[in-house]
C-alpha positions as CSV (number, residue, x, y, z in Angstrom):
1,X,-46.8,-57.6,52.6
2,X,-50.3,-57.4,52.9
3,X,-51.3,-58.7,56.2
4,X,-55.5,-58.7,55.6
5,X,-56.3,-56.1,58.7
6,X,-58.3,-53.5,56.5
7,X,-61.3,-52.9,58.0
8,X,-61.0,-56.3,60.7
9,X,-62.2,-54.7,64.2
10,X,-60.0,-55.5,67.6
11,X,-60.3,-54.9,71.2
12,X,-56.7,-54.0,72.5
13,X,-57.0,-54.2,76.2
14,X,-54.2,-51.9,78.3
15,X,-53.7,-50.4,75.2
16,X,-52.8,-46.4,76.6
17,X,-49.3,-47.2,77.0
18,X,-46.7,-49.9,76.6
19,X,-47.2,-53.1,74.5
20,X,-50.8,-53.0,74.5
21,X,-50.7,-49.6,73.1
22,X,-47.8,-50.3,70.5
23,X,-50.2,-53.4,69.4
24,X,-52.8,-50.9,68.5
25,X,-50.9,-48.5,66.8
26,X,-49.8,-51.5,64.1
27,X,-53.2,-52.6,63.8
28,X,-54.2,-49.0,62.9
29,X,-51.4,-48.4,60.6
30,X,-52.4,-51.6,58.7
31,X,-56.2,-50.7,58.2
32,X,-57.3,-52.4,61.1
33,X,-60.1,-50.5,63.5
34,X,-59.8,-51.1,67.5
35,X,-61.7,-50.3,70.8
36,X,-58.7,-49.8,73.2
37,X,-59.2,-49.8,76.9
38,X,-57.4,-48.6,80.2
39,X,-58.5,-47.6,83.6
40,X,-58.5,-44.1,83.5
41,X,-60.9,-41.9,81.3
42,X,-57.8,-39.1,80.5
43,X,-55.5,-41.5,79.6
44,X,-57.8,-43.2,77.3
45,X,-59.1,-40.3,75.4
46,X,-55.2,-39.3,75.0
47,X,-54.6,-43.0,73.3
48,X,-57.7,-42.3,70.8
49,X,-56.6,-38.8,70.1
50,X,-53.4,-40.3,68.6
51,X,-54.9,-43.6,67.0
52,X,-57.2,-41.2,64.9
53,X,-60.5,-42.0,63.5
54,X,-60.0,-45.6,63.5
55,X,-60.0,-46.1,67.2
56,X,-62.8,-46.1,70.3
57,X,-61.8,-46.2,73.6
58,X,-63.5,-47.4,76.8
59,X,-62.1,-46.8,80.1
60,X,-62.6,-50.2,81.6
61,X,-61.2,-52.6,84.3
62,X,-60.4,-56.0,83.3
63,X,-61.4,-57.3,86.8
64,X,-65.0,-56.3,86.2
65,X,-67.0,-59.0,85.2
66,X,-69.3,-56.6,82.7
67,X,-66.1,-55.6,81.0
68,X,-66.0,-58.0,78.4
69,X,-69.7,-57.5,77.5
70,X,-69.4,-53.6,77.1
71,X,-66.1,-54.1,74.8
72,X,-68.0,-56.4,72.6
73,X,-71.1,-54.5,72.1
74,X,-69.0,-51.2,71.7
75,X,-67.1,-53.1,68.7
76,X,-70.3,-54.0,66.7
77,X,-71.9,-50.6,67.3
78,X,-69.2,-48.3,66.4
79,X,-67.3,-50.5,63.7
80,X,-70.3,-53.0,62.7
81,X,-67.9,-56.3,63.6
82,X,-65.9,-58.3,65.9
83,X,-62.8,-60.3,64.6
84,X,-60.7,-60.8,67.9
85,X,-59.0,-59.2,71.1
86,X,-55.9,-58.7,72.4
87,X,-55.8,-59.0,76.1
88,X,-52.7,-57.3,77.5
89,X,-52.7,-55.8,81.3
90,X,-50.5,-54.0,83.3
91,X,-48.0,-56.4,85.2
92,X,-48.7,-57.0,88.7
93,X,-47.1,-55.7,92.1
94,X,-43.2,-56.6,91.8
95,X,-41.9,-58.3,94.7
96,X,-40.7,-61.4,96.2
97,X,-42.5,-64.4,98.2
98,X,-42.4,-62.8,101.4
99,X,-43.1,-59.4,99.9
100,X,-46.6,-59.7,98.2
101,X,-49.5,-59.9,100.5
102,X,-53.1,-61.5,100.1
103,X,-54.8,-58.1,98.8
104,X,-51.9,-58.1,96.3
105,X,-52.2,-61.6,94.8
106,X,-56.1,-61.3,94.9
107,X,-56.2,-58.0,92.7
108,X,-53.8,-59.5,90.0
109,X,-55.5,-62.9,90.0
110,X,-58.8,-60.8,89.1
111,X,-57.4,-58.5,86.4
112,X,-53.9,-60.9,84.8
113,X,-55.7,-63.9,84.8
114,X,-59.7,-64.0,85.9
115,X,-60.4,-60.8,83.6
116,X,-58.1,-62.2,80.3
117,X,-60.3,-65.7,81.1
118,X,-63.6,-63.7,81.3
119,X,-62.7,-61.9,78.0
120,X,-61.7,-64.8,76.0
121,X,-64.7,-66.7,77.4
122,X,-67.1,-64.0,76.2
123,X,-65.0,-63.4,72.5
124,X,-65.2,-67.3,72.0
125,X,-68.9,-66.9,71.9
126,X,-69.3,-64.1,69.6
127,X,-66.3,-65.1,67.1
128,X,-66.5,-67.0,63.8
129,X,-64.6,-68.6,61.5
130,X,-61.0,-66.3,61.0
131,X,-61.7,-64.9,64.3
132,X,-58.4,-64.7,67.0
133,X,-57.7,-64.1,70.7
134,X,-54.4,-63.4,71.8
135,X,-53.2,-63.0,74.8
136,X,-49.7,-60.7,75.8
137,X,-47.9,-62.9,78.6
138,X,-44.0,-62.7,79.6
139,X,-41.5,-65.1,79.1
140,X,-42.0,-65.8,82.9
141,X,-44.1,-68.6,81.0
142,X,-41.1,-70.4,80.6
143,X,-38.3,-69.4,83.3
144,X,-39.7,-67.1,86.4
145,X,-38.2,-64.0,86.7
146,X,-36.7,-62.6,89.8
147,X,-38.6,-60.3,91.8
148,X,-41.9,-60.9,89.7
149,X,-43.1,-63.5,91.9
150,X,-46.8,-62.8,91.4
151,X,-46.3,-62.6,87.3
152,X,-44.4,-66.2,87.7
153,X,-47.5,-67.6,89.2
154,X,-50.2,-66.3,86.7
155,X,-48.7,-66.0,83.7
156,X,-47.7,-69.9,83.2
157,X,-51.3,-70.6,83.9
158,X,-53.0,-68.5,81.6
159,X,-50.6,-69.7,79.3
160,X,-52.0,-73.2,79.7
161,X,-55.7,-71.9,79.5
162,X,-55.0,-70.6,76.1
163,X,-53.6,-74.3,74.6
164,X,-56.6,-75.3,76.3
165,X,-58.7,-72.8,74.8
166,X,-56.9,-73.0,70.9
167,X,-57.8,-77.0,70.7
168,X,-61.6,-76.6,72.2
169,X,-62.0,-73.6,69.3
170,X,-59.7,-75.1,66.5
171,X,-62.8,-77.0,65.1
172,X,-64.3,-73.6,65.0
173,X,-61.8,-72.0,62.7
174,X,-61.0,-69.5,65.7
175,X,-57.3,-69.3,66.6
176,X,-55.9,-68.5,70.0
177,X,-52.1,-67.2,70.1
178,X,-49.8,-65.8,72.9
179,X,-46.8,-63.4,73.0
180,X,-43.9,-63.8,75.2
181,X,-42.0,-60.4,75.4
182,X,-38.9,-60.2,77.5
183,X,-37.3,-56.8,77.9
184,X,-39.0,-54.4,75.5
185,X,-38.1,-50.8,76.1
186,X,-41.6,-49.6,77.8
187,X,-42.4,-47.5,80.9
188,X,-43.1,-50.6,82.7
189,X,-39.6,-52.2,81.9
190,X,-37.8,-48.9,82.8
191,X,-39.6,-48.9,86.2
192,X,-38.7,-52.2,86.9
193,X,-34.8,-51.5,86.0
194,X,-35.1,-48.0,87.9
195,X,-35.7,-50.0,91.4
196,X,-32.4,-51.0,91.1
197,X,-29.6,-49.5,93.1
198,X,-27.8,-49.0,89.7
199,X,-30.7,-48.8,86.8
200,X,-27.9,-48.4,84.0
201,X,-26.0,-51.3,84.8
202,X,-29.2,-53.3,85.5
203,X,-30.1,-52.3,82.1
204,X,-26.5,-53.4,80.5
205,X,-26.9,-56.5,82.7
206,X,-30.2,-57.6,80.8
207,X,-28.6,-56.5,77.5
208,X,-25.8,-58.7,78.0
209,X,-27.8,-61.7,78.1
210,X,-29.7,-60.8,75.1
211,X,-28.3,-62.3,71.9
212,X,-29.4,-59.1,70.0
213,X,-27.7,-57.4,72.7
214,X,-30.6,-54.2,73.2
215,X,-33.8,-54.0,74.9
216,X,-36.4,-54.5,72.2
217,X,-38.2,-51.8,70.5
218,X,-42.2,-51.2,71.4
219,X,-43.0,-50.6,67.5
220,X,-41.3,-54.5,67.4
221,X,-43.6,-55.9,69.5
222,X,-46.6,-54.1,67.8
223,X,-46.0,-55.5,64.5
224,X,-45.4,-59.3,65.6
225,X,-49.0,-58.7,67.4
226,X,-50.8,-57.4,64.1
227,X,-48.9,-60.3,62.5
228,X,-50.7,-62.7,64.8
229,X,-54.1,-61.5,65.0
230,X,-53.9,-61.3,61.0
231,X,-55.5,-63.6,58.4
232,X,-51.7,-63.7,57.5
233,X,-51.1,-65.9,60.3
234,X,-54.3,-68.0,59.6
235,X,-52.6,-71.2,60.0
236,X,-50.9,-70.2,63.3
237,X,-52.9,-71.2,66.7
238,X,-52.2,-72.6,70.0
239,X,-48.3,-71.0,70.0
240,X,-46.4,-69.0,72.7
241,X,-44.6,-66.9,70.7
242,X,-41.1,-65.2,72.5
243,X,-40.4,-61.9,71.6
244,X,-37.1,-61.5,73.4
245,X,-33.8,-60.9,71.0
246,X,-33.3,-64.3,71.2
247,X,-33.3,-64.8,75.2
248,X,-35.2,-68.1,75.0
249,X,-32.8,-70.8,73.7
250,X,-35.1,-73.9,74.4
251,X,-37.8,-75.2,71.7
């Protein structure tokens, strides 16, 4: 199936590892060009080298108010157009209610929530009909995840923002979509599993609750993201799509 991604240009934040990187790889594989970001110059350079000539990297922090404008400018200067953005950020600090400090909450709000809002607002000003704004969120949008209190607090609010934005931008032909990953086999998930007393038993317990009985592969998430960002999904907006092997049973 031709997704219509050839020569389209997307910004993918948090794309040096994990889900953002998986999405960037699949976009490039289907002919798109990408501006990828991460906080560290070295990791950005490594990601771009792996992605090839249709990628350019920018070391940037989503919490920086200047980041959104910088990234859109790079997309236009390097590739001559701008078709969409996928906002992916590293997960906030784990912990229960009593564990997380005000400083952790503030840092997470700046990067996970406000940084995403700024990117979406800037993209909305620049995109035309056929443009798309995507958010990598979490299954915590629907159900809290034990030990991830900050994420549980911020992700649902960002999903609500995305739904509101889809209503506002729909008449302009701009789509807004969200992805809700669960147990995808990334470094972040392995780190969280490794915090338990018995990581192998923790993984087995999670897999037992997944109807497909396994963690998702990063490329499976990446292909789903590439489809939602592509013209092939041109009548999909305002949706939050679980990428979770069937863990969510509600509608």
